[in-house]
KOLKOL-312427 format. One line per field, with one value per residue: x negated, y, z of N, C-alpha, C in turn. Coordinates in nm, 2 decimals, decimal comma, always signed. Layout:
residues N
n.u	X / ...
n.v	Y / ...
n.w	Z / ...
ca.u	X / ...
ca.v	Y / ...
ca.w	Z / ...
c.u	X / ...
c.v	Y / ...
c.w	Z / ...
end
This chain:
residues 67
n.u	-10,33 / -10,13 / -9,78 / -9,66 / -9,40 / -9,24 / -9,00 / -8,86 / -9,01 / -9,09 / -9,11 / -9,31 / -9,30 / -9,55 / -9,70 / -9,79 / -9,61 / -9,33 / -9,01 / -8,86 / -8,89 / -9,14 / -9,47 / -9,43 / -9,51 / -9,51 / -9,60 / -9,68 / -9,77 / -9,79 / -9,89 / -10,15 / -10,39 / -10,36 / -10,25 / -9,96 / -9,87 / -9,65 / -9,44 / -9,20 / -8,99 / -8,95 / -8,92 / -8,90 / -9,06 / -9,31 / -9,59 / -9,89 / -10,16 / -10,38 / -10,69 / -10,71 / -10,94 / -11,03 / -10,81 / -10,81 / -11,06 / -10,99 / -10,78 / -10,92 / -11,10 / -10,93 / -10,82 / -11,05 / -11,11 / -10,91 / -10,97
n.v	+11,23 / +11,45 / +11,43 / +11,47 / +11,65 / +11,55 / +11,57 / +11,78 / +11,88 / +11,99 / +11,76 / +11,65 / +11,49 / +11,28 / +11,35 / +11,13 / +10,94 / +10,74 / +10,74 / +10,50 / +10,36 / +10,27 / +10,32 / +10,53 / +10,80 / +11,03 / +11,35 / +11,60 / +11,91 / +12,14 / +12,18 / +12,31 / +12,18 / +11,91 / +11,64 / +11,48 / +11,16 / +10,94 / +10,65 / +10,71 / +10,55 / +10,41 / +10,60 / +10,60 / +10,41 / +10,48 / +10,70 / +10,81 / +11,01 / +11,24 / +11,43 / +11,76 / +11,82 / +11,56 / +11,47 / +11,65 / +11,58 / +11,32 / +11,36 / +11,51 / +11,32 / +11,13 / +11,29 / +11,34 / +11,08 / +11,05 / +11,19
n.w	+11,33 / +11,16 / +11,05 / +10,72 / +10,58 / +10,30 / +10,18 / +10,07 / +9,86 / +9,52 / +9,26 / +8,99 / +8,68 / +8,53 / +8,22 / +8,09 / +8,15 / +8,03 / +7,88 / +7,89 / +8,13 / +8,19 / +8,33 / +8,52 / +8,69 / +8,94 / +9,06 / +9,31 / +9,26 / +9,42 / +9,67 / +9,89 / +9,95 / +9,91 / +9,70 / +9,65 / +9,53 / +9,36 / +9,27 / +9,03 / +8,98 / +9,21 / +9,44 / +9,72 / +9,82 / +9,91 / +9,93 / +9,78 / +9,90 / +9,78 / +9,79 / +9,68 / +9,52 / +9,45 / +9,31 / +9,09 / +8,97 / +8,89 / +8,70 / +8,52 / +8,42 / +8,31 / +8,10 / +7,95 / +7,86 / +7,69 / +7,46
ca.u	-10,30 / -9,99 / -9,69 / -9,63 / -9,27 / -9,24 / -8,86 / -8,80 / -9,10 / -9,06 / -9,20 / -9,33 / -9,34 / -9,66 / -9,68 / -9,82 / -9,49 / -9,24 / -8,86 / -8,80 / -8,91 / -9,29 / -9,58 / -9,36 / -9,58 / -9,48 / -9,69 / -9,64 / -9,89 / -9,77 / -9,95 / -10,28 / -10,52 / -10,32 / -10,16 / -9,89 / -9,84 / -9,55 / -9,38 / -9,07 / -8,89 / -8,92 / -8,98 / -8,90 / -9,16 / -9,44 / -9,66 / -10,04 / -10,21 / -10,51 / -10,74 / -10,70 / -11,06 / -11,03 / -10,71 / -10,87 / -11,16 / -10,93 / -10,71 / -11,02 / -11,15 / -10,82 / -10,81 / -11,17 / -11,10 / -10,81 / -11,02
ca.v	+11,29 / +11,50 / +11,39 / +11,58 / +11,63 / +11,56 / +11,55 / +11,89 / +11,94 / +11,96 / +11,65 / +11,66 / +11,35 / +11,28 / +11,35 / +11,00 / +10,85 / +10,74 / +10,75 / +10,36 / +10,30 / +10,23 / +10,41 / +10,65 / +10,85 / +11,17 / +11,41 / +11,73 / +11,99 / +12,27 / +12,18 / +12,37 / +12,09 / +11,77 / +11,61 / +11,36 / +11,09 / +10,83 / +10,59 / +10,77 / +10,44 / +10,37 / +10,71 / +10,58 / +10,30 / +10,52 / +10,81 / +10,82 / +11,14 / +11,27 / +11,56 / +11,83 / +11,80 / +11,43 / +11,46 / +11,73 / +11,50 / +11,20 / +11,42 / +11,55 / +11,20 / +11,08 / +11,38 / +11,32 / +10,95 / +11,05 / +11,27
ca.w	+11,20 / +11,16 / +10,94 / +10,62 / +10,52 / +10,15 / +10,14 / +9,99 / +9,76 / +9,39 / +9,20 / +8,84 / +8,62 / +8,45 / +8,08 / +8,05 / +8,17 / +7,92 / +7,92 / +7,90 / +8,26 / +8,22 / +8,37 / +8,57 / +8,79 / +8,97 / +9,16 / +9,36 / +9,25 / +9,48 / +9,81 / +9,87 / +9,96 / +9,89 / +9,59 / +9,67 / +9,40 / +9,39 / +9,15 / +9,02 / +8,97 / +9,35 / +9,52 / +9,87 / +9,86 / +9,96 / +9,86 / +9,80 / +9,92 / +9,73 / +9,81 / +9,55 / +9,44 / +9,40 / +9,20 / +8,97 / +8,91 / +8,83 / +8,59 / +8,42 / +8,37 / +8,22 / +7,99 / +7,88 / +7,80 / +7,58 / +7,35
c.u	-10,15 / -9,91 / -9,67 / -9,49 / -9,27 / -9,10 / -8,81 / -8,90 / -9,06 / -9,16 / -9,21 / -9,37 / -9,46 / -9,63 / -9,71 / -9,71 / -9,41 / -9,09 / -8,80 / -8,85 / -9,05 / -9,37 / -9,52 / -9,43 / -9,54 / -9,58 / -9,63 / -9,76 / -9,89 / -9,82 / -10,10 / -10,39 / -10,49 / -10,24 / -10,10 / -9,86 / -9,75 / -9,50 / -9,24 / -8,96 / -8,85 / -8,98 / -8,98 / -8,99 / -9,30 / -9,50 / -9,81 / -10,07 / -10,35 / -10,55 / -10,73 / -10,82 / -11,07 / -10,93 / -10,75 / -10,97 / -11,10 / -10,85 / -10,81 / -11,08 / -11,06 / -10,82 / -10,93 / -11,17 / -11,00 / -10,85 / -11,07
c.v	+11,33 / +11,45 / +11,51 / +11,55 / +11,66 / +11,56 / +11,66 / +11,96 / +11,90 / +11,86 / +11,68 / +11,52 / +11,37 / +11,28 / +11,22 / +10,90 / +10,85 / +10,72 / +10,61 / +10,29 / +10,25 / +10,35 / +10,54 / +10,69 / +10,99 / +11,22 / +11,55 / +11,82 / +12,12 / +12,28 / +12,23 / +12,28 / +11,94 / +11,76 / +11,47 / +11,30 / +10,97 / +10,77 / +10,65 / +10,66 / +10,39 / +10,48 / +10,69 / +10,47 / +10,35 / +10,62 / +10,80 / +10,98 / +11,16 / +11,41 / +11,63 / +11,82 / +11,67 / +11,41 / +11,53 / +11,65 / +11,38 / +11,25 / +11,45 / +11,43 / +11,14 / +11,16 / +11,35 / +11,18 / +10,95 / +11,13 / +11,19
c.w	+11,21 / +11,04 / +10,85 / +10,57 / +10,37 / +10,10 / +10,05 / +9,89 / +9,62 / +9,33 / +9,04 / +8,79 / +8,53 / +8,30 / +8,02 / +8,08 / +8,05 / +7,97 / +7,93 / +8,02 / +8,29 / +8,26 / +8,43 / +8,70 / +8,81 / +9,07 / +9,20 / +9,36 / +9,33 / +9,63 / +9,80 / +9,87 / +9,93 / +9,76 / +9,61 / +9,54 / +9,44 / +9,26 / +9,14 / +9,01 / +9,12 / +9,45 / +9,67 / +9,91 / +9,89 / +9,87 / +9,88 / +9,81 / +9,87 / +9,77 / +9,68 / +9,47 / +9,37 / +9,29 / +9,07 / +8,90 / +8,83 / +8,70 / +8,48 / +8,35 / +8,27 / +8,09 / +7,89 / +7,80 / +7,68 / +7,46 / +7,24
end
């Protein structure tokens, strides 16, 4: 498996994150087939990589539950 350099990609904080330090999730939606996800409070503690299809299914499920 080849390493992916995530050091210069723009991260976006989830709209479900709040400003007082709770639930802080960031993701990088600009890679073609992967969606990196990390904890914005501890960005150097690791990143989870999801396939784009799996991420889209997860986000759709979360949105559906919020209706």
